C-alpha positions in Angstrom: 0.0 0.0 0.0 1.4 3.4 -1.0 0.8 6.5 1.0 0.0 9.7 -0.9 3.1 11.8 -1.5 3.2 15.0 0.6 3.4 18.2 -1.4 6.8 19.8 -1.6 8.0 23.4 -2.0 5.4 26.2 -1.7 2.5 23.8 -2.0 3.4 22.3 1.3 2.1 25.5 2.9 -1.3 25.4 1.2 -3.3 23.3 3.8 -2.2 25.6 6.6 -2.9 28.7 4.6 -6.4 27.5 3.8 -7.0 26.6 7.5 -5.5 29.7 9.0 -7.0 32.3 6.6 -10.3 30.6 5.7 -9.9 31.0 2.0 -8.9 28.4 -0.7 -5.5 28.9 -2.3 -7.3 29.8 -5.6 -8.6 32.9 -3.8 -5.1 34.1 -3.0 -3.8 33.2 -6.4 -6.6 35.2 -8.0 -5.7 38.2 -5.9 -2.1 37.9 -7.0 -3.3 37.8 -10.6 -4.9 41.2 -10.2 -1.5 42.7 -9.3 0.4 44.1 -12.3 4.1 44.9 -12.5 5.1 44.1 -8.9 8.2 42.2 -8.0 8.2 39.0 -5.8 8.8 40.8 -2.5 6.4 43.6 -3.4 3.7 41.0 -3.8 4.7 39.4 -0.5 4.5 42.8 1.2 1.1 43.4 -0.3 -0.3 40.2 1.0 1.1 40.9 4.5 -0.1 44.5 4.6 -3.5 44.2 3.0 -4.5 40.7 4.2 -2.4 40.1 7.3 -0.8 36.9 6.0 2.4 35.7 7.6 5.6 36.1 5.7 6.1 32.4 5.0 2.6 31.9 3.8 2.7 35.0 1.6 6.1 34.0 0.2 4.8 30.5 -0.6 1.8 31.8 -2.5 3.8 34.3 -4.5 6.5 31.7 -5.3 3.9 29.3 -6.6 2.0 32.0 -8.5 5.2 33.3 -10.3 6.3 29.7 -11.1 2.9 29.1 -12.7 3.3 32.3 -14.7 6.5 31.0 -16.2 4.9 27.8 -17.6 
């Protein structure tokens, strides 16, 4: 019997982000999609200042979002 593989990288934060902030990850990624021309750390700061996310959670969301944009 195989156990499901745990997410790695930024996605490993997603369950705790959803639990702590009460919104699905898709909500946060949608908000990031509305930001234009900001750099990584500017997006992190925006999530922290406007939505009171912790640094690690904000950073994980931005890293995932920007990686998806490169695909």
